[in-house]
N, C-alpha and C positions, 0 to 999 in steps of 0.2 A: 449441246456443248456448254451453254451458259449454266445449265443445271449442274453439269459435272464440275464446273469451276466453283459454283456455290457450295457443293458438297465438300470439295477440297478445302475451301476457305473455312467452313464450319469445323472440319477435322483439325485444322491447324489451331483454331481457337478453343477447341474442346478442352485440352489440358489446362489452359488458364482458367476457364470457367469452373471445371471440376475442382481444381486446387483451391480456388477462392471460396467454394461452397463448403469445404471441409472445416470442421471446428478446429481452431488452433490447438486446443488442449488434446485433441484426438490424434494429432500428428506426432509421431516419435521425434524426440529432440535430435537435431542434426548431428552428423558424425563429427567427432572431435570435441564435443562438449564434455566438461569434467563430470565426474560422478557427483560432486557436491552440487553443481548446477542442475543436474538431472533430478536430484533429491528435492531441491527447492521448487523446481517447476512441477514436479509430481505432487508435492504437498499443496501448492497453490491451486493447481487445477482440481485436485480432489475436493478442496473446500469450495471452489467456485461451483462445481457440479452439485455439491451438497445444498447450496443456496439457490438452486434452480437456475443457474447460469444467467443472472442479470448482467447487462452490459450497457456501456456508454458508447454510442456510435462515433464515427469519424467527425461528425458535425457537432459533437459535444452534447448530444441529447440523450437522456436516459431512454433506451429503447425497450427495456423490459425490467421488471422488478417484482420479486416474489415476496417472501416474508422479510420482516425487519427485526432489528436487534432485541426489542423488548417483548416480542410476541410469544405466546405460549403455543404457537403452531409448530407442527413437525417439519423438519427439514426433509430433503429428498430421500433419505434412507428410511423414512417413516418411523424413526425411533428417537432421534435426537430432537430436543426442543430448542428453538432459536435462541432464547435468552440464556439457557443453560450452556449452549455451545459457546456463546460469547464469554460467559463466566469462566469457561474452561480455557479460553485463550489467555485470560489474565492469570489463572492459577498455573497452568502448565508451562507458561513462558517464564515464570519466575519474576514477573513484574508487579504482582499484586502486593507484595510486602512493602514496596516503596510507597504504596497508597494507603497504608494502614491507618493513618490519622484522618482519612477522609471518610465521612459517614457512608456506611454500607459496604466498605471494602472487606472488613472482616466477615460480614455475612456471606460474601461470595466465596469464602473459604469453607463454608459449611455445606454438608450434603443437602441436595434439594429435597423438598418435601415438607419443610416447616414453613407455615404461612408467614411468620414474622420475619425470619431471615430471608425467605424468598422475596418478600416485598422490599426489604431493604436492599437486597442485592440488585433487583431489577431497577430500582431508583438509581443506584450507583452506575449501572450500565448506561442508563439514559443520560446522566449528568456528566459523565467523564468519557472523553474520546478514547476509543480503543484501537485506533488504527496502528499505533506503534506497538501496542501489546500484540496485535495480530502479526505484525512483521516479526517481532521477537519470538512468537509462537512458531511461525514458519521456520525460522532459523534453528529453533530448538528441535522441531520435528525432523528437519533435514540434517541435524547434527553438524552444523557449520562451526568449525573450530574457531575459538577466540572472538566470537561475536559479542559486542557490548549490548546485551539485552537491556532495554530501557522503556519506560512508558512515554518517552519523548524521542521523536525522530532526530532532533538536532543532536542528540548525544552520539548516535552512531555516524551521523554526518561529520561531526567534529572528530570522532575517532579515526575515520577514514582520512580526514585532512591531516591529522597529526601523524599518521603513519607514513606519510610521504609517498614517493613513487613506488616503494616496495611495501606499502601498508597491507596488513592482513587482518581479517579476511576480505576487506574491501579497501580500495583506494579511491580518492576523490578525483573525478574527471569532469571536463567541460562537455555538457550534453550537446553543444553545438559543434564540437570538434572530434568526438570519438563515437564510434558506432555502438549502440546498445546490443547486448547479447543475452541469451537465456541465463538466468541466475543473477543478473545485474539488478540494481534498483535505480529508479528515476524518481527524483524528489522535487517538490516545489515549495516555495515560501508562501506563507499565508498571512492574510490580514495586515498587509503593509500598504502604506499610502503611495509608494512608488516601486517600480520594478527594479530589482537589483541584478538579476541574471547571475551567471557564474562569477564574473569579475567582482561584482559587489559582494557576493557571499564570501569569496576568497579573502577580500580585504577585511570583512567583518570578522571572519574566523582568525585571521592573522593578528588583528588588534584586540581580540578578546571581547568584541562588542556583541557577538551572536547570542551569548547567554542562553536563555531558554526560549529562543525565538520559535514562533509557531511555524510548523512545517508539516509536510505529508509525503510519505514515500510509498511506492508500489513496486512489485517485483516484475521483471521482464520474463514472460513465459514463451515469447516467440517474436521473431523479427523477420519481416519480408517473407512470410510463409507462402510458398508457391509463387513468389515474385509479385505479391500483392501490394508492396510498398506500405505495409501497415505494421506498426509496433503494437504488440499485445501485452497489456499489463494487468495484474490482479492486485487489488488492495482491499483492506478491511475498513469498516466504518465509512464507506462511500455510499451515500444515500442510505445509511444505517444498515448496510449489508456487506457481503463479500462480492465485489463487482469487478468485472473485466472492463478495461478501457482500451479503446482503439485510437492510436495517434498516427499521423501520416509521416512517412519517411520519404526523403528525396531519392533520386536515382542512384546515389552512391551509398545509401543505407543510413545516412545521418538523419536525425530527428528534424522535421520541419517545425521549428519553434513557433507556436502560434502567438499572435499578438495578445498580450494580457488584458484583463478587464480592469486592473487596479491602477490605471494611470493617475498621476498626481492631480488632485482636484484643486481648483482655485475658486475664489469668490465669484469671478465673472463666468467661469465655465465649470459648473458643478458636475461631479462625477455622476454618470447615469448608470444605474444598475439594471439588472434583468427585470423587465416588466412587460405587460402587453404592448406598451408603446415603444419599447426598445428591445425587440426580439434579437437584434444583432448582438446584444450583450449576454444572451442566454446560451452560452457555450461553456460547458464545464471543462473543456480541454484548454481553454485560454487561461493558463496559469503561469506563474513565474517559475518555470522549470529551470532551476538554478544548479542542480547537482545530479550528476550521473555517478553512481557508486559501482565501480567495476569489480566484479568478483575475482579475487586472486587465490582464494583457498581452493584446493582441488580434491582433498580427501576428507570425508566426514569422520566425526568422532562420536563415541557413544553419548546419547542424550542424558542430561541430569534428571533426577527424579522430580516430579511436580511438587509445588509448595504444599505444606500441610497447615492445617488450622493452628494458630498460635495458642499456647497455654495462657489462660487468663492471668493477668497480673494485678496486684493491688493498685488502687487508684493513685496512691502516692508515687508509684514507680513509673507511671506513664509520662512520656515526654511532654514538656511544656509546649504551649502554643507557639512560642518563638522558634522552636526547633522542628515544627511540623513542616513536611515537604510541601512545596507549592503544587497546585493542581497541574497535571501534565498538559502539554500542547501537542496537537497532532503533527 
């Protein structure tokens, strides 16, 4: 009799175990999700597979990592080269022209195979964060209408804020108050001495103080898959690759905002970073998750053509240093 009860108990638990064991990218997007959201998820998952499915686990540790941005190794299709794929994110997203004054940018517009331009381009890819170019590439690939493609995340965070409650294709929301869904983006603020969260970001955007603040966004590809209370994100230039991140959700489906690592440091209590003596700080999920960008667009539009290499201009016609764009921030 006890054996029968044990079998019944295992049968009840089996669906939960099997659902948790399935890859989030291998599960069809749930019913009711818009075609635009499906296209974003499909593009993000395809790229994640291409980079050998690296991920950050729920404890904020890198659990697997394959090739990285500047390597000449093949990706999972055994055809594309890692650094050339990253150069493609810049070109095909339309964000490379904004970087034209930065060394190596124009070399990334040239076909691969020339050792001089290849070397310059690979140096550019290492020196300049490409996470925002990757997001812009995803939105281009998914044909998201009206997306403000930029080499800076803060530009489309600002666009979502300025659009208000009816902003398109995204509106700004509080990640502590609204549930994330496939096609949305979750963003954190980087390299700040104190945590701002949503309220602080909102005040900064309203006062115009946000400027070119450093930030980072990742797309939601799944939430609470099989009831596992996990949020699945995919982002670029995470550990120099295209990486999936897992975050915890509460019982209602809201993000469990983790305590950040960047608490205000004082002379008497210096900030402790990740080190062998402070393992508790080694959690890549402990960020200032200040913005949830909710997808409002529902129908994709045809994608624009990729950028072409510019026609060389005389030296005298080049812009002066005073007009050169600032390096991007993730």
